[in-house]
N, C-alpha and C positions, 0 to 999 in steps of 0.2 A: 364509781367504776374505777378500775386501776389500769393505767396505761402501760405500754411496754416500758421496761426500764431504760432510762436514758444514761448516757455517759455522765452528763452533768445536768443538774437542776439548779437554775439560778433564781433566787428569790429577790426580785427587785430589778427593774429595767431602767435604772438611771445610768449615769455615765459609766460607772464601774461594771454594772450588770450587763449592759448591752455590749460593752467592749469585750468582756469575757466571752459572751456568747458568740460574737462575730469571730474572734480569734480562735475559739475552740472549733467552730465550723471549718475555718481555713485548715485546721490541723486534722480534720476528718472525724471529729467527735460529734455525737448526737447531743442536742441541747434542747431543753425546755426552759423557757424564760417566763416566769410568773410575775405578773404586774397588776396591781389593783387599780391603777389609773392609766396613764399613757406612757408608752415607751419614750424614753428621753429624760424622765424624772424631773427633779427640781431644777437642774441647770437649764434645761430647754424651756420648761413651761412656767416656772415661778422664780427663777434665779438669774443665772449669768446672762442669758440671751435677752429676756425682757428688760432687765435692769440696764443693760448696755444700750438697748434701743432707746430707753428713756434718756440715757446720758448723751447719745448722739443727737437726739432732738434738743437737749439742753445746749449742746455745742452750737447748733444752728441758731438757737435763740440768742445766745451770747454773741454770735457773729453779727446778728442783726443789730443788737444793742451797741456794739463797738465798731460798726462798719465805717463810721466817719474817720476814725483814726487811720484807716487804710485807703481813704479817698473815695469811698463808696457811700452813696446816700441811700440808706434804708432805714426802716422803722420797725420797732417791735411793738405790736399792739397787745397781744395776749396769746396764751396757749389754747388752741382748739383741742380740748381734751378728748372728745369723741374721735376726732381725726388722729390724734396721737395714739389712742388705743387701737384704731384700725391699722395704723402703721406698725405698731408693736405686734399685734396679732398676726398681721400678714407675714412678718419675718418669722415668727414662731411657727406658723402653719406651714410655710414652705419648707422649713428645716424638718418639721415633723413628718411631712409627707415623704421627703427624701429619705429620712431615717427608716420609716415604715417599709419603703421599698427595698432598702438595703438589707434590713433584717429578714424580710420575706424572701428576697432573692438568695440570701445565704442559706436558707433552709432551716432557720431557727423556728421552733414551734412556740409561738407566743400564746400564753394562756392567761386570759384576763380574769381577775378575781382576787379576793383577799386570801393570801397564802399564810399558812401556819405550819411549822414543823410538828409532826405528830408521831414520828417513829424513826428509829435508827437501829439497825441490826442486820446480821448476816451480810455485811458488806454493802448495804444499801441504806438510803435515807429517803423518807417519805414526807411530802408536803401535801397537806389538805388544802384544796382551793374551793372557796365558797363563791359562787356566782349568783347573780339575780337578774331577772329579766322577765318581761311579760307577766309580772305579778307573782312570780314564784321563784323560790330559791333552789339552788342545786349544789351538790357537793361532789367533787371528784378528787382522786388521789393521784399524785404524780411522784414517781419513784426514780431516783438516780443513784448511780454508783458513787458520785461525788456531789456534794451540796455546797453551793457558793451563796453566802449570805450578803446581800447588797441592798439592804432596806433603807440606807441613807440617813437623812437627818430632817428635822423640822425646826421652825423658829422656836426659840426659848422665850419664856417670860420670867418674871420674878415672883416670889411668894407674895400673895395678896394682890397681885396686879392682874386683873381679869381682862382678857382680850374681848373687845366688843364695842360697838358704838364708835366713839371718838378715839378709842385706844386700839391701835392696829399694829400688826406686824407688816413685814415687807410683802407678804402674800396679799393682804387687803390693799395696801397702798398701791401696788402695781395694777390694781383694778379700779383705781379712783376715777370718779366722774367729774370732779372739779379739783382745781388747785387750791389747797387750803391757804388762807391768808396768813396764818401763823402756824408754825409747826415746831414742836419740841421733839428732838431726836434723842432717845435714851440709848446711849452707846456710841462710842467713838471709834469702833473698829471698822473693818472694811465695809460691811453693809451700811452702817450708820453714816460714814463719811460719803459714800457714793450717793446715797439717796438724799442726804443733806445738800450735796453739790447740785444734783439735778433739780431739787425743789427750789433752791435759791435761783437758779437760772430761769425757772418757770415763773418766778415772781413771789414766792412764799418768803415770809420773814422767818428765818430758821435759827433755833438755839440748840446746840448740842450739849448734852449733859453726860459726862464720862466720870466714873468713879476713880479710874486710874489717873496717875499724874499727867498723862499725855495722850494725845490721839494716836491711833494706829500703833499701839504700844509694842507690837511684835517687830516693828521696823526699827532701823537704826535711829538713834535719838536725834541726829541732825535732820533726818527726814521728817520726824514728828514736828520739830520746831519750824521747819520751813513750811509745812502744811498748815500749821496753826496761823502763821503770819499771813499766808496767802488767803486762808479762809476769813481771817479778820478783815483783810483788805477788801474782800468781796462782800462784807457786811454780815457774815455769819457770826453769831455770838457763841463763844466756846467757853463752857464751864467745866474745867477738869478738877479732879481731886475732890469731888463732892458726890455723895451717893443719894439715891432716891429714898425718901421716907414713905411716900404714898401718893396716890392720885385719885381724884374724884372728878366726875363728869356730870354735866347737865345737858339739856337740849342745845344750849348755846355754845358751851366751851368745855375744855378740860383744864383742871388745875392740878399742878404738880407741886408737891411739897418736898423740899430737899433737906438733907441732914443738917445743913448749917442754919436751918430755920427760915430760909427764904422760900418764896413761892413764885411760880411761873404760870401764866395763863396762855392758852393756845386753842386753836380750832381742832388740832389733831395731835395726839401723842403717838409717835412712831417708836415702838419697842424694838430695838435692834441690839439686843444683848447676846447675840450669838445663836448658834443652832445646836440642838442636842440630837443624839442618835435615836433612830426609830427602832427600838428593840423590845419594848414591853409587850408582854402577852403574845409572843410569837413562837413560844416553845423553845427558846434558846437555852434557858436554864435546865430544862428537862433533858437537853442533849448532853449536859455536863459541861457547858461552856463557862469560862470565867469572865464575868462582867464587872466592870467598875464604873459607876455613874452611867450605866447603860451602854458603855463602850465594850466591845469584845476584844479580849487580849489575843494577840497573834504574834507569830515569830516573823522573821524578815522575809518569809515567802507567803505571808498571810494565812499560815496554817494555825488552826485554833487549838490544837492538841487533841482534838477528837478526830480519829482517823477518817479521812475523806471529806472533812468539813473545813471550809475556808471562809474568811470574812474580809471584806474589802471596802474601800472608799470611806465615806463619812462615818461608817459604823465602827471603825477602829481608831485608836488614838493617833493624833497627828493633824497636820494642816487639812482644812476642809476645802479642797480644790478639785474642780472637775478633772483637770489633767492628771492629778494624782490618782483619781478613780480610774481613768483610762489605763494608766500604767499598772495599777493593781490588777485590773481585769485581765490584761494581757499576760502579766506575770503568772497569775493563777492558771490560766488556760494552758500556758506553756509548761508549767510545773506538772499539771495533771497529764499532759501529753508525753511526759518523760524527758522534756528538754531541761536545760540547766540555765535558766535566765538569771541575770544579775538582780539583786534586790533593788528596790526603789530607794534612792537617797533623798530623804525628806529635806535635808539641808540644801540639796541641789535643785529643788523645785523652783522654777521661775515664778515669781509672784507679781501680780499687777493689781493695783487699786485704781479704778477708772474714774476717779473724781477729777476736778479741775483745781489745781494742777494734778497730773497723773503721777503715780508712784510705781516704780518697778524695782525689783531687787532679786538677788540670788546669793546664797552662801551666808557666810558669817557676817554679823554686824561688827562694827569696830570693837565694841565692848566685848562681844563674845570671842572675837579673834584674839584679843589681848589676854583673855582668860584662858583660852585653849593653847595659844602658842607663845605667849610672853611678848617677845619683840615683834612688832608689825610696823609696816610703813603704810601711810595713808595719803592719798592725793585727791583733793576736791577740784574738779574742773568746772568753773562757773560758766553757765550757758551764755552769759553776757559776751563771751568771746567767740561764740559759735554763730556763724553767718545765718544758717537756716533758722535758728532760734530767734535771732533778731528780726528776720522776715516775718515769722509767725507771731512775734510780739510776746514771747514767753520768757519767763525767768526760771531759774532753778540751777541744779548742778548734777554732775556725775561724780560719785565717790567710789574710788577703787581701793580695796584693802588687800595688801599682800603680806605674806610672811617676810620678815627681813631676810634679804638675800634668798628669796624663795618665790613660790608661785602666787598667783592671784587666788584669794580665798573668799572674796566677797565683792559684790558690785551693788551700789545703791544709787537710784536716780529719781529725781523729781523734776517735773516740767511737762509741758504739752507733749503728748505722743511718746512718752518714754516707754510705754509698754511695747512699742514696736522695736525698741533697742534691746529688749531683755533676752532675745534669742542669742545674740552674740555674747552677752554677758554670761549666760548659762554655759555656752560653749567654752568660754575662758575658764570658768570654774571647773567644769568636768574634765577639760583638757589638762588641768593643773598648769596652765600657761604661765610662763614668766614674762614680765613686761618686755624684756629684750626680744622675746619671740613674737610678741604682738606688734611692737613698734614698727617693724618693716612692712606690715600688712597695709595695703592701701585702702583708704576709706574715701568714698566719693565726695566731692565738694560741689556745691554746699549741701550737706546733710547734717542732721542732728547726730547721726551715727559717728561723725567725725569726733564727737566729744569723747567717746570711748578710746579712739585712737590717740587723741591728744593726751588723755590721762595716762595711757600706756607709755607714750613718749616721755612724759614727765617723770614717771616712775623708773624709766630706763635711763634717766639722767640726761635726756636731750629734748627738753620741751621746745615746741615750735612757737606757739602763741601764748605761752604762759611762763610764769617764773617757776624755777625748780623749787 
């Protein structure tokens, strides 16, 4: 059957897709939101939220282990994995129910089923949706004047490395029923270091294998070094600069062969080598879209080059972040409504890696700033001089990069709870703030937020608790 033509058909109800739908309804547009699974997508159900629930439980576990240093007598016995899964699922379910109500209340038509683009012409685009239930399949067609592709991403693997059994991705690990005694994490990016951190707190013996020379290679080099030192101190083995040759598994263990000839044994191999776009066999090529490695090419307003067709979120080149997806969805809805929204600045996206210690950053790394601007000034404020950090028992630093005699162009932080500081860091970057403008702003004492203020004071030439 064919429905009434919508203003927008959104294919995929993850962060980018549902944000687009909600903003479009606010602007008075009619919207159909096609989703094969659950509204909320990877971030809510298999990514950001469940992972951070694990990491919060890990923080509680570490707190019990380290309680005596704070004068509290407590013991850590073990992780009750079924209870951990109930806690995680409870968080996800509550957010999911709230999101369902929000989408329903906004008047978005949610259509569940496998969607595929089947036609485009006469100013409309058609998605065929296959549904199944009660033992039979059904097909319907949904037509829109505009089409927004928001099919997101899925875990990658490597050639010859088959997922199954003891070889898992983050999807399977987040459903674990026991804590593996030994875990090899293949990949030292965000997903790898977050789950390595949580598993270590839960009691697993963890080894990270990363082919690149350093962990979290997209971050400032000083951040990578600090993280590796902290991980080593926590008992995590880090092998960088070495690639995987192969992996075999038995009923008892998995064995990993590395390119340097060494082998590693573990109970589980977590494959965390990134995520790839979900774009195959969805009719995108037939639309005339340009794809490279499965990613859809777009301009700075997420237009694909095919009139009326947009692509957003993890489906397009750039950082794979839920809040980037939100921003893309809003941008597209406003563009379709005839507004003139500003493009999303990927460099200005605040980034947080929720491992222990936590990493947060925005803007240019020191190396990228030197390449872009030539002369830069850099100040590292060590958290050893921060009262709140001493209370929390954390170490790390806040690094601020500015153009010489110019604005702040990058902020990079490592230490407990640094993700809560990145909002101000992003404001400084987007404001193009000069340290002299930031220095007079008051930061509450004692907070970790003071570290940003202290760094600005130092770059303004009037350090308070640090040497210039």
